[in-house]
ROTI-558775 format. One record per residue (C-alpha): residue in one letter; x, y, z. Coordinates in steps of 0.5 Angstrom, whole numbers, plus 500, padded with zeros to 3 digits. Layout:
+-------+------+-------+-----+
: marpa : east : north :  up :
+-------+------+-------+-----+
:     A :    X :     Y :   Z :
...
+-------+------+-------+-----+
END
This chain:
+-------+------+-------+-----+
: marpa : east : north :  up :
+-------+------+-------+-----+
:     M :  499 :   499 : 500 :
:     T :  505 :   505 : 502 :
:     R :  509 :   504 : 495 :
:     V :  503 :   505 : 492 :
:     I :  502 :   512 : 494 :
:     G :  509 :   513 : 493 :
:     A :  508 :   512 : 486 :
:     L :  503 :   516 : 485 :
:     T :  505 :   522 : 489 :
:     L :  512 :   522 : 486 :
:     T :  508 :   521 : 479 :
:     F :  503 :   527 : 481 :
:     V :  510 :   532 : 484 :
:     L :  513 :   531 : 478 :
:     G :  508 :   533 : 474 :
:     S :  507 :   539 : 478 :
:     A :  515 :   541 : 477 :
:     A :  514 :   540 : 470 :
:     A :  507 :   546 : 470 :
:     A :  512 :   552 : 469 :
:     R :  514 :   550 : 461 :
:     A :  507 :   547 : 459 :
:     Q :  504 :   551 : 453 :
:     D :  497 :   547 : 453 :
:     P :  490 :   552 : 453 :
:     S :  487 :   547 : 457 :
:     T :  480 :   548 : 459 :
:     P :  479 :   554 : 464 :
:     M :  480 :   553 : 472 :
:     D :  474 :   558 : 473 :
:     P :  468 :   555 : 469 :
:     V :  461 :   558 : 468 :
:     V :  456 :   556 : 474 :
:     V :  448 :   556 : 475 :
:     T :  446 :   553 : 481 :
:     A :  451 :   557 : 485 :
:     T :  446 :   564 : 483 :
:     K :  441 :   561 : 478 :
:     T :  445 :   565 : 473 :
:     E :  450 :   563 : 468 :
:     T :  457 :   566 : 472 :
:     P :  463 :   564 : 473 :
:     V :  465 :   560 : 479 :
:     G :  470 :   566 : 481 :
:     Q :  464 :   571 : 481 :
:     T :  459 :   567 : 485 :
:     G :  464 :   567 : 493 :
:     A :  462 :   560 : 494 :
:     S :  465 :   554 : 494 :
:     V :  464 :   550 : 488 :
:     S :  465 :   544 : 484 :
:     V :  464 :   542 : 476 :
:     I :  465 :   535 : 473 :
:     T :  464 :   535 : 466 :
:     R :  461 :   530 : 462 :
:     E :  468 :   528 : 459 :
:     Q :  471 :   528 : 466 :
:     I :  465 :   522 : 467 :
:     E :  467 :   518 : 461 :
:     Q :  474 :   519 : 461 :
:     R :  473 :   514 : 468 :
:     Q :  468 :   509 : 466 :
:     V :  464 :   511 : 472 :
:     T :  457 :   509 : 472 :
:     D :  454 :   509 : 479 :
:     V :  454 :   517 : 481 :
:     L :  457 :   516 : 487 :
:     Q :  464 :   514 : 484 :
:     I :  464 :   521 : 482 :
:     L :  462 :   524 : 487 :
:     R :  467 :   520 : 492 :
:     D :  472 :   524 : 491 :
:     Q :  471 :   531 : 491 :
:     P :  474 :   535 : 497 :
:     G :  467 :   536 : 503 :
:     L :  464 :   529 : 502 :
:     S :  464 :   524 : 505 :
:     L :  460 :   517 : 502 :
:     S :  458 :   512 : 506 :
:     Q :  455 :   506 : 502 :
:     T :  452 :   499 : 507 :
:     G :  454 :   494 : 502 :
:     S :  455 :   491 : 495 :
:     R :  453 :   495 : 489 :
:     G :  446 :   499 : 488 :
:     A :  446 :   498 : 496 :
:     A :  444 :   505 : 500 :
:     T :  449 :   510 : 500 :
:     S :  450 :   517 : 504 :
:     V :  453 :   523 : 502 :
:     F :  455 :   528 : 507 :
:     I :  457 :   535 : 506 :
:     R :  462 :   539 : 510 :
:     G :  459 :   533 : 517 :
:     G :  452 :   535 : 516 :
:     N :  447 :   530 : 516 :
:     N :  446 :   526 : 510 :
:     D :  439 :   529 : 509 :
:     M :  441 :   536 : 509 :
:     N :  443 :   536 : 502 :
:     L :  439 :   539 : 496 :
:     V :  439 :   534 : 490 :
:     L :  437 :   537 : 483 :
:     I :  436 :   534 : 477 :
:     D :  435 :   539 : 471 :
:     G :  432 :   543 : 477 :
:     M :  427 :   540 : 480 :
:     K :  428 :   538 : 486 :
:     V :  428 :   529 : 488 :
:     N :  430 :   528 : 495 :
:     L :  424 :   525 : 499 :
:     G :  421 :   529 : 503 :
:     G :  424 :   531 : 510 :
:     G :  431 :   531 : 505 :
:     A :  433 :   524 : 505 :
:     F :  437 :   522 : 499 :
:     D :  439 :   516 : 497 :
:     F :  445 :   516 : 491 :
:     G :  446 :   508 : 492 :
:     N :  441 :   508 : 485 :
:     I :  443 :   513 : 481 :
:     T :  447 :   512 : 475 :
:     T :  451 :   518 : 471 :
:     V :  446 :   514 : 464 :
:     G :  444 :   522 : 461 :
:     I :  449 :   525 : 465 :
:     G :  452 :   531 : 462 :
:     R :  454 :   535 : 467 :
:     V :  455 :   536 : 475 :
:     E :  456 :   542 : 480 :
:     I :  457 :   542 : 487 :
:     V :  456 :   548 : 491 :
:     R :  458 :   547 : 498 :
:     G :  455 :   551 : 504 :
:     P :  448 :   553 : 506 :
:     Q :  444 :   554 : 499 :
:     S :  436 :   556 : 502 :
:     A :  437 :   564 : 500 :
:     L :  436 :   560 : 493 :
:     Y :  434 :   554 : 494 :
:     G :  429 :   553 : 500 :
:     A :  428 :   547 : 505 :
:     D :  435 :   542 : 504 :
:     A :  439 :   546 : 502 :
:     M :  442 :   545 : 509 :
:     T :  450 :   543 : 508 :
:     G :  449 :   545 : 500 :
:     V :  447 :   542 : 493 :
:     I :  449 :   538 : 488 :
:     Q :  445 :   539 : 481 :
:     F :  445 :   534 : 475 :
:     F :  444 :   536 : 468 :
:     T :  442 :   533 : 462 :
:     P :  446 :   535 : 456 :
:     R :  443 :   539 : 450 :
:     G :  443 :   535 : 444 :
:     E :  449 :   538 : 439 :
:     G :  452 :   537 : 432 :
:     P :  451 :   533 : 427 :
:     F :  447 :   526 : 428 :
:     S :  451 :   521 : 433 :
:     A :  450 :   514 : 435 :
:     W :  453 :   510 : 440 :
:     V :  453 :   503 : 444 :
:     S :  457 :   500 : 449 :
:     A :  457 :   493 : 452 :
:     E :  462 :   491 : 458 :
:     G :  463 :   485 : 463 :
:     G :  467 :   482 : 469 :
:     N :  466 :   479 : 475 :
:     Y :  461 :   479 : 480 :
:     A :  457 :   476 : 473 :
:     T :  457 :   484 : 472 :
:     Y :  453 :   487 : 465 :
:     E :  453 :   494 : 462 :
:     V :  451 :   497 : 457 :
:     Q :  449 :   505 : 454 :
:     T :  447 :   507 : 448 :
:     G :  444 :   513 : 445 :
:     F :  444 :   518 : 440 :
:     S :  445 :   526 : 439 :
:     W :  443 :   532 : 434 :
:     G :  443 :   539 : 435 :
:     N :  444 :   546 : 432 :
:     K :  442 :   553 : 434 :
:     Y :  434 :   552 : 433 :
:     A :  433 :   545 : 436 :
:     G :  436 :   539 : 440 :
:     V :  435 :   532 : 441 :
:     F :  439 :   527 : 446 :
:     F :  437 :   521 : 449 :
:     E :  441 :   515 : 453 :
:     Y :  440 :   508 : 457 :
:     G :  443 :   504 : 460 :
:     H :  443 :   497 : 464 :
:     V :  447 :   495 : 470 :
:     S :  446 :   488 : 472 :
:     T :  451 :   485 : 477 :
:     Q :  450 :   479 : 482 :
:     G :  454 :   482 : 487 :
:     I :  459 :   480 : 492 :
:     L :  455 :   476 : 498 :
:     P :  454 :   469 : 496 :
:     V :  445 :   470 : 498 :
:     N :  441 :   474 : 495 :
:     N :  444 :   479 : 492 :
:     D :  444 :   481 : 486 :
:     N :  443 :   489 : 483 :
:     D :  439 :   491 : 477 :
:     N :  437 :   498 : 474 :
:     D :  435 :   501 : 467 :
:     T :  435 :   508 : 467 :
:     L :  432 :   513 : 460 :
:     A :  435 :   519 : 459 :
:     L :  432 :   525 : 454 :
:     R :  432 :   532 : 453 :
:     L :  429 :   537 : 447 :
:     D :  430 :   544 : 446 :
:     L :  427 :   549 : 441 :
:     S :  430 :   555 : 440 :
:     P :  425 :   558 : 434 :
:     I :  428 :   565 : 435 :
:     P :  435 :   567 : 438 :
:     E :  431 :   571 : 445 :
:     L :  425 :   564 : 446 :
:     D :  428 :   558 : 448 :
:     F :  424 :   551 : 451 :
:     T :  426 :   545 : 454 :
:     F :  424 :   538 : 456 :
:     T :  427 :   534 : 460 :
:     G :  426 :   527 : 462 :
:     R :  429 :   522 : 466 :
:     Y :  425 :   514 : 469 :
:     A :  430 :   509 : 473 :
:     A :  428 :   502 : 475 :
:     S :  432 :   499 : 480 :
:     H :  432 :   492 : 484 :
:     L :  436 :   490 : 490 :
:     E :  436 :   484 : 493 :
:     V :  438 :   486 : 501 :
:     P :  440 :   479 : 505 :
:     T :  442 :   484 : 511 :
:     E :  438 :   488 : 517 :
:     G :  441 :   493 : 521 :
:     A :  449 :   489 : 524 :
:     G :  450 :   488 : 517 :
:     D :  452 :   481 : 513 :
:     R :  458 :   480 : 518 :
:     F :  454 :   478 : 523 :
:     D :  446 :   477 : 520 :
:     T :  444 :   471 : 518 :
:     L :  442 :   472 : 510 :
:     D :  436 :   473 : 508 :
:     P :  435 :   469 : 502 :
:     H :  428 :   473 : 499 :
:     Q :  428 :   481 : 501 :
:     F :  428 :   485 : 496 :
:     E :  427 :   492 : 495 :
:     N :  424 :   496 : 488 :
:     V :  424 :   504 : 487 :
:     D :  421 :   507 : 480 :
:     R :  423 :   515 : 480 :
:     L :  421 :   519 : 475 :
:     I :  422 :   526 : 474 :
:     L :  420 :   531 : 467 :
:     T :  422 :   538 : 467 :
:     L :  419 :   543 : 462 :
:     G :  423 :   550 : 462 :
:     G :  422 :   557 : 458 :
:     R :  427 :   563 : 458 :
:     Y :  425 :   569 : 453 :
:     R :  429 :   575 : 454 :
:     Q :  424 :   581 : 453 :
:     T :  430 :   586 : 452 :
:     S :  437 :   587 : 453 :
:     W :  436 :   588 : 460 :
:     L :  429 :   584 : 462 :
:     E :  429 :   576 : 461 :
:     H :  424 :   571 : 464 :
:     R :  425 :   564 : 467 :
:     V :  420 :   559 : 468 :
:     K :  420 :   552 : 471 :
:     L :  415 :   546 : 471 :
:     G :  417 :   541 : 475 :
:     A :  414 :   533 : 477 :
:     S :  417 :   527 : 481 :
:     F :  415 :   521 : 483 :
:     I :  418 :   516 : 486 :
:     S :  415 :   508 : 488 :
:     D :  418 :   504 : 493 :
:     R :  417 :   498 : 495 :
:     F :  420 :   494 : 500 :
:     V :  419 :   486 : 500 :
:     D :  421 :   481 : 506 :
:     P :  417 :   475 : 504 :
:     M :  417 :   469 : 510 :
:     D :  423 :   466 : 512 :
:     L :  424 :   461 : 518 :
:     G :  430 :   462 : 521 :
:     V :  432 :   469 : 519 :
:     P :  432 :   474 : 524 :
:     T :  429 :   481 : 525 :
:     D :  432 :   488 : 528 :
:     A :  428 :   494 : 531 :
:     F :  430 :   497 : 525 :
:     S :  426 :   493 : 520 :
:     P :  419 :   490 : 520 :
:     P :  417 :   482 : 522 :
:     E :  418 :   477 : 517 :
:     G :  412 :   477 : 511 :
:     T :  411 :   484 : 511 :
:     K :  411 :   489 : 505 :
:     T :  412 :   496 : 505 :
:     T :  410 :   500 : 499 :
:     S :  411 :   508 : 499 :
:     K :  409 :   513 : 494 :
:     E :  412 :   520 : 493 :
:     T :  409 :   525 : 489 :
:     R :  412 :   533 : 488 :
:     Y :  410 :   538 : 484 :
:     F :  414 :   545 : 483 :
:     A :  413 :   551 : 479 :
:     D :  418 :   557 : 479 :
:     Y :  417 :   563 : 475 :
:     N :  424 :   569 : 476 :
:     I :  427 :   574 : 472 :
:     A :  434 :   577 : 472 :
:     L :  435 :   584 : 470 :
:     T :  441 :   587 : 468 :
:     P :  441 :   595 : 469 :
:     P :  446 :   598 : 465 :
:     K :  453 :   599 : 469 :
:     F :  454 :   605 : 473 :
:     W :  460 :   607 : 477 :
:     Q :  463 :   601 : 473 :
:     I :  459 :   596 : 477 :
:     T :  455 :   591 : 473 :
:     P :  449 :   589 : 477 :
:     V :  444 :   583 : 476 :
:     F :  439 :   582 : 480 :
:     V :  434 :   576 : 480 :
:     V :  426 :   576 : 483 :
:     G :  423 :   570 : 483 :
:     G :  417 :   566 : 486 :
:     S :  415 :   559 : 487 :
:     Y :  411 :   553 : 489 :
:     E :  410 :   546 : 491 :
:     Y :  407 :   541 : 493 :
:     Q :  408 :   535 : 497 :
:     N :  404 :   529 : 497 :
:     F :  406 :   522 : 501 :
:     R :  402 :   516 : 501 :
:     Q :  405 :   508 : 506 :
:     R :  402 :   502 : 507 :
:     L :  404 :   497 : 511 :
:     H :  401 :   490 : 509 :
:     P :  398 :   485 : 512 :
:     V :  393 :   492 : 512 :
:     G :  391 :   494 : 518 :
:     D :  389 :   502 : 519 :
:     P :  394 :   505 : 524 :
:     N :  399 :   502 : 517 :
:     R :  396 :   507 : 512 :
:     T :  399 :   513 : 511 :
:     D :  396 :   519 : 505 :
:     E :  398 :   526 : 507 :
:     W :  400 :   533 : 503 :
:     R :  404 :   540 : 504 :
:     E :  405 :   546 : 500 :
:     T :  410 :   551 : 501 :
:     K :  410 :   558 : 498 :
:     S :  416 :   561 : 497 :
:     F :  419 :   569 : 494 :
:     Y :  426 :   570 : 494 :
:     L :  431 :   576 : 491 :
:     Q :  438 :   576 : 490 :
:     G :  443 :   582 : 488 :
:     Q :  449 :   581 : 484 :
:     F :  455 :   586 : 483 :
:     G :  462 :   586 : 481 :
:     W :  466 :   592 : 480 :
:     M :  472 :   593 : 474 :
:     E :  472 :   585 : 475 :
:     R :  476 :   585 : 481 :
:     I :  471 :   585 : 487 :
:     F :  464 :   582 : 486 :
:     L :  458 :   582 : 492 :
:     N :  452 :   577 : 492 :
:     L :  446 :   578 : 496 :
:     G :  440 :   574 : 497 :
:     G :  434 :   572 : 501 :
:     R :  428 :   567 : 502 :
:     Y :  422 :   567 : 504 :
:     D :  418 :   561 : 506 :
:     D :  411 :   559 : 508 :
:     S :  409 :   552 : 509 :
:     T :  405 :   548 : 512 :
:     A :  411 :   543 : 513 :
:     Y :  414 :   548 : 518 :
:     G :  411 :   555 : 519 :
:     T :  414 :   561 : 514 :
:     K :  422 :   562 : 515 :
:     L :  427 :   568 : 513 :
:     T :  434 :   565 : 510 :
:     P :  438 :   570 : 507 :
:     R :  446 :   568 : 504 :
:     V :  452 :   574 : 502 :
:     A :  458 :   572 : 499 :
:     G :  463 :   576 : 496 :
:     A :  470 :   575 : 492 :
:     A :  476 :   579 : 491 :
:     V :  481 :   578 : 486 :
:     A :  488 :   582 : 487 :
:     P :  491 :   584 : 481 :
:     V :  498 :   582 : 478 :
:     T :  498 :   575 : 482 :
:     N :  490 :   574 : 482 :
:     T :  489 :   571 : 488 :
:     R :  482 :   571 : 489 :
:     V :  479 :   572 : 496 :
:     R :  473 :   569 : 497 :
:     G :  467 :   568 : 503 :
:     A :  460 :   566 : 505 :
:     W :  455 :   567 : 511 :
:     G :  448 :   565 : 511 :
:     T :  443 :   561 : 513 :
:     G :  440 :   554 : 512 :
:     I :  433 :   550 : 514 :
:     K :  431 :   542 : 513 :
:     E :  424 :   541 : 513 :
:     P :  421 :   535 : 517 :
:     S :  419 :   528 : 514 :
:     F :  412 :   526 : 513 :
:     F :  414 :   520 : 518 :
:     E :  416 :   526 : 524 :
:     Q :  410 :   531 : 521 :
:     F :  404 :   526 : 522 :
:     G :  407 :   520 : 525 :
:     G :  404 :   512 : 522 :
:     F :  406 :   505 : 524 :
:     G :  402 :   507 : 530 :
:     I :  407 :   512 : 532 :
:     P :  404 :   520 : 533 :
:     G :  406 :   525 : 529 :
:     N :  408 :   532 : 531 :
:     R :  403 :   537 : 527 :
:     E :  408 :   543 : 531 :
:     I :  415 :   541 : 529 :
:     K :  420 :   546 : 527 :
:     S :  424 :   545 : 522 :
:     E :  432 :   544 : 523 :
:     Q :  437 :   550 : 522 :
:     S :  444 :   552 : 520 :
:     E :  449 :   558 : 521 :
:     S :  455 :   557 : 517 :
:     W :  460 :   562 : 514 :
:     E :  466 :   560 : 511 :
:     A :  473 :   564 : 508 :
:     G :  477 :   561 : 502 :
:     V :  483 :   563 : 498 :
:     D :  485 :   560 : 491 :
:     Q :  492 :   561 : 487 :
:     P :  493 :   560 : 480 :
:     F :  501 :   559 : 478 :
:     W :  504 :   559 : 471 :
:     G :  498 :   561 : 467 :
:     E :  493 :   557 : 471 :
:     K :  497 :   551 : 469 :
:     I :  496 :   550 : 476 :
:     Q :  491 :   552 : 482 :
:     L :  492 :   551 : 489 :
:     S :  485 :   552 : 493 :
:     A :  483 :   552 : 501 :
:     T :  478 :   553 : 505 :
:     Y :  476 :   553 : 513 :
:     F :  469 :   553 : 514 :
:     E :  464 :   554 : 521 :
:     N :  457 :   550 : 521 :
:     R :  452 :   550 : 528 :
:     F :  446 :   546 : 526 :
:     K :  440 :   547 : 532 :
:     D :  433 :   544 : 532 :
:     L :  435 :   538 : 530 :
:     I :  429 :   532 : 530 :
:     A :  430 :   527 : 534 :
:     F :  426 :   521 : 536 :
:     V :  423 :   520 : 542 :
:     S :  419 :   514 : 544 :
:     F :  414 :   511 : 540 :
:     A :  410 :   514 : 545 :
:     E :  412 :   521 : 544 :
:     G :  415 :   520 : 536 :
:     S :  419 :   526 : 535 :
:     T :  421 :   533 : 536 :
:     N :  426 :   539 : 536 :
:     I :  432 :   537 : 541 :
:     Q :  439 :   537 : 539 :
:     A :  445 :   540 : 537 :
:     A :  451 :   540 : 533 :
:     K :  457 :   543 : 530 :
:     T :  464 :   542 : 524 :
:     S :  468 :   545 : 523 :
:     G :  475 :   544 : 517 :
:     V :  480 :   545 : 511 :
:     E :  478 :   542 : 505 :
:     A :  485 :   544 : 501 :
:     V :  485 :   542 : 493 :
:     L :  491 :   542 : 488 :
:     V :  489 :   543 : 480 :
:     V :  495 :   541 : 476 :
:     R :  495 :   541 : 467 :
:     P :  502 :   540 : 466 :
:     F :  503 :   537 : 459 :
:     P :  498 :   537 : 453 :
:     G :  493 :   532 : 455 :
:     W :  495 :   530 : 462 :
:     S :  491 :   533 : 468 :
:     A :  492 :   532 : 476 :
:     T :  488 :   533 : 481 :
:     A :  489 :   532 : 490 :
:     N :  484 :   534 : 494 :
:     Y :  485 :   534 : 502 :
:     T :  479 :   535 : 507 :
:     Y :  480 :   536 : 515 :
:     L :  472 :   534 : 519 :
:     R :  472 :   535 : 526 :
:     T :  465 :   534 : 529 :
:     E :  462 :   534 : 535 :
:     V :  455 :   534 : 538 :
:     T :  452 :   539 : 543 :
:     D :  446 :   537 : 545 :
:     D :  444 :   531 : 545 :
:     G :  437 :   532 : 547 :
:     G :  437 :   528 : 553 :
:     I :  435 :   522 : 551 :
:     M :  437 :   516 : 555 :
:     G :  440 :   510 : 552 :
:     Q :  441 :   512 : 545 :
:     V :  449 :   511 : 543 :
:     N :  449 :   515 : 535 :
:     F :  449 :   521 : 538 :
:     L :  452 :   523 : 545 :
:     R :  454 :   530 : 547 :
:     G :  461 :   532 : 546 :
:     E :  463 :   525 : 541 :
:     P :  463 :   526 : 533 :
:     L :  458 :   525 : 529 :
:     L :  458 :   517 : 526 :
:     R :  461 :   516 : 519 :
:     R :  465 :   523 : 518 :
:     P :  473 :   521 : 517 :
:     K :  476 :   526 : 521 :
:     H :  482 :   526 : 515 :
:     S :  480 :   524 : 507 :
:     G :  482 :   526 : 501 :
:     S :  484 :   524 : 494 :
:     V :  489 :   523 : 488 :
:     S :  488 :   523 : 481 :
:     I :  492 :   523 : 475 :
:     G :  489 :   522 : 467 :
:     Y :  491 :   523 : 461 :
:     A :  486 :   523 : 455 :
:     G :  489 :   524 : 448 :
:     D :  485 :   524 : 441 :
:     R :  487 :   515 : 441 :
:     V :  488 :   514 : 448 :
:     R :  485 :   517 : 456 :
:     T :  486 :   514 : 463 :
:     V :  485 :   516 : 469 :
:     G :  488 :   513 : 477 :
:     T :  484 :   515 : 482 :
:     L :  487 :   514 : 490 :
:     Y :  482 :   515 : 495 :
:     V :  484 :   515 : 502 :
:     R :  479 :   515 : 508 :
:     G :  481 :   515 : 515 :
:     E :  478 :   512 : 521 :
:     S :  472 :   515 : 523 :
:     E :  466 :   513 : 530 :
:     D :  460 :   507 : 527 :
:     V :  456 :   503 : 531 :
:     D :  456 :   496 : 532 :
:     F :  448 :   493 : 532 :
:     S :  450 :   486 : 533 :
:     G :  449 :   485 : 540 :
:     G :  442 :   488 : 539 :
:     F :  438 :   495 : 540 :
:     P :  441 :   501 : 541 :
:     G :  449 :   498 : 540 :
:     T :  456 :   499 : 542 :
:     R :  460 :   505 : 539 :
:     K :  466 :   503 : 535 :
:     T :  472 :   506 : 531 :
:     L :  471 :   504 : 523 :
:     P :  478 :   504 : 520 :
:     G :  480 :   508 : 514 :
:     Y :  482 :   505 : 507 :
:     D :  485 :   506 : 501 :
:     K :  482 :   505 : 495 :
:     L :  485 :   505 : 488 :
:     D :  481 :   506 : 481 :
:     L :  483 :   505 : 474 :
:     A :  480 :   506 : 468 :
:     L :  484 :   506 : 461 :
:     A :  479 :   507 : 453 :
:     V :  484 :   505 : 447 :
:     V :  481 :   507 : 440 :
:     L :  482 :   501 : 436 :
:     F :  479 :   504 : 429 :
:     K :  477 :   510 : 427 :
:     N :  472 :   512 : 420 :
:     V :  472 :   505 : 418 :
:     I :  466 :   502 : 415 :
:     G :  461 :   508 : 416 :
:     L :  463 :   509 : 424 :
:     K :  467 :   514 : 427 :
:     E :  470 :   510 : 433 :
:     I :  471 :   503 : 436 :
:     T :  473 :   503 : 443 :
:     W :  477 :   498 : 447 :
:     K :  474 :   499 : 455 :
:     A :  477 :   496 : 461 :
:     R :  477 :   499 : 469 :
:     L :  478 :   496 : 474 :
:     Q :  476 :   498 : 482 :
:     N :  480 :   497 : 488 :
:     V :  485 :   494 : 484 :
:     I :  489 :   494 : 491 :
:     T :  484 :   489 : 494 :
:     E :  483 :   493 : 500 :
:     R :  478 :   489 : 505 :
:     Y :  474 :   495 : 508 :
:     E :  468 :   497 : 511 :
:     E :  464 :   504 : 509 :
:     T :  458 :   501 : 515 :
:     F :  460 :   497 : 521 :
:     G :  459 :   491 : 519 :
:     F :  458 :   491 : 511 :
:     S :  462 :   488 : 507 :
:     S :  465 :   492 : 501 :
:     A :  467 :   489 : 494 :
:     R :  474 :   487 : 494 :
:     I :  477 :   488 : 486 :
:     W :  472 :   490 : 481 :
:     A :  473 :   489 : 473 :
:     L :  470 :   490 : 466 :
:     T :  471 :   491 : 460 :
:     G :  468 :   491 : 454 :
:     F :  467 :   495 : 447 :
:     E :  464 :   502 : 445 :
:     V :  461 :   504 : 438 :
:     R :  460 :   510 : 435 :
:     Y :  457 :   512 : 428 :
+-------+------+-------+-----+
END
């Protein structure tokens, strides 16, 4: 292991040293993003800590699971409960996994209360990912407490092209993707379908299948008017052989499984009425159906976290969304460039759940709505000083009325182009339907409030040698209060807990030679429970103790090359130890220290033929995950895959 880390580090350092003499006109290190401000703004002008993952990067790394492209992002910690497709949580800057707003083409896709499982989301039909760290409730309202992760479907562009790829590997894994794209300045169409199938890493009931379709249609009849429709459907089947203690301790269940169907639709329009006034509207809908089935199996024990054997739980959650805003761009005054965004939105949620065998306490059918108004101002002075001010007012049947302000700024020094930035803001998270309305005989809390956060950050970005090297560092602090906790079966849930997190994110990006790139990042994270609510008998949330599954130290080193015929990349993930809970002895469990791990992934693609028999390219692909066959757990008691190898071919027309 030490030799692996040393070799990667040496390669990285040599690449850094060579950057001064490189002349590669590479991709700008200050890309334009929309998630941070709802307008197309260079990252350096937002004052926020932002990461952008392009489709080219996704294809170079050959990742099919979304979680694999999030794993090495600064400030993000991932925890998966076992094999591929299993439930996966993402913690941003130490916050809970339900404090991250997830958007697909502008549509919120979290469950009510903020929860989102990244385990069954693939990169099929994803052309770009934008990650904005820090509270963003001033623009997006509830659930954007610690950050926003937005996935974009690419626009169809250029002459008609089509592609198909097929790969196979160990654990009886098969992956297939196919799609087509076409577009010009008046219209565009993009479509992609992907299928994933694997038997998993366990000998009993560990299969995972996923089918995903993504579509985008664009129409621009005149330059001032655009319409965009997107649709994404994903169906996943996951066999679940374990209960809360994990496969290392549980008797494997041979028949338990979960099916999740997800449909996301959006329709957007943009009309530029004048040079200084633009109207924008977004309509969206999200439909999620979850069916968890546990047939009766004699000799298979259950636990406090799962329904008894012989039960079936069906859940359906619907979300409708409408947003209208205008972007105002007044003339410059005193060399200040202003941009204002003024808008309002409406959101409706419905949740239905049923536990079989049926009983009256086992049915839930509830709805809630939120009406919002938001305002943001962006100011830039001489392309050197930037200030963003914003706030949002929400009126919700879930948590009442809330005002969430935010301010961010950046200043760029002349000559050295050193950029200093900072932000302060507040965030909120709505309660889940269970916390508000109860279920299965457990009472809800109709007076429950939203969870709240107050956060600030300060950072610096320093480019060297014409942006061939860029070093960034960010310090952040979060304080969470009114955290919702489950008190008892008789009392339900209420706002009684608090915590704080702080840390440092450091990123080094190097592009030394044409086609070559290297990235290293490191995150130091400190978490602490400041108020455990006085709940007796719990071990997962103790005053003065760190939060679970958040490593204090984590990072990665990635080195890649993208040429005309060869694309390759190697990524080493390093995750330090963290606190977790061992449930093998029953509820409430005992706290354990979960060891850290190192995980090395490699990907290689070679174009074998170009422009033959009417085909644009025929490419051989291969990828290896966990090359060093590290034995590790991201969740205590749940095993992860050893080496995972896939290879196959892609044909493009």
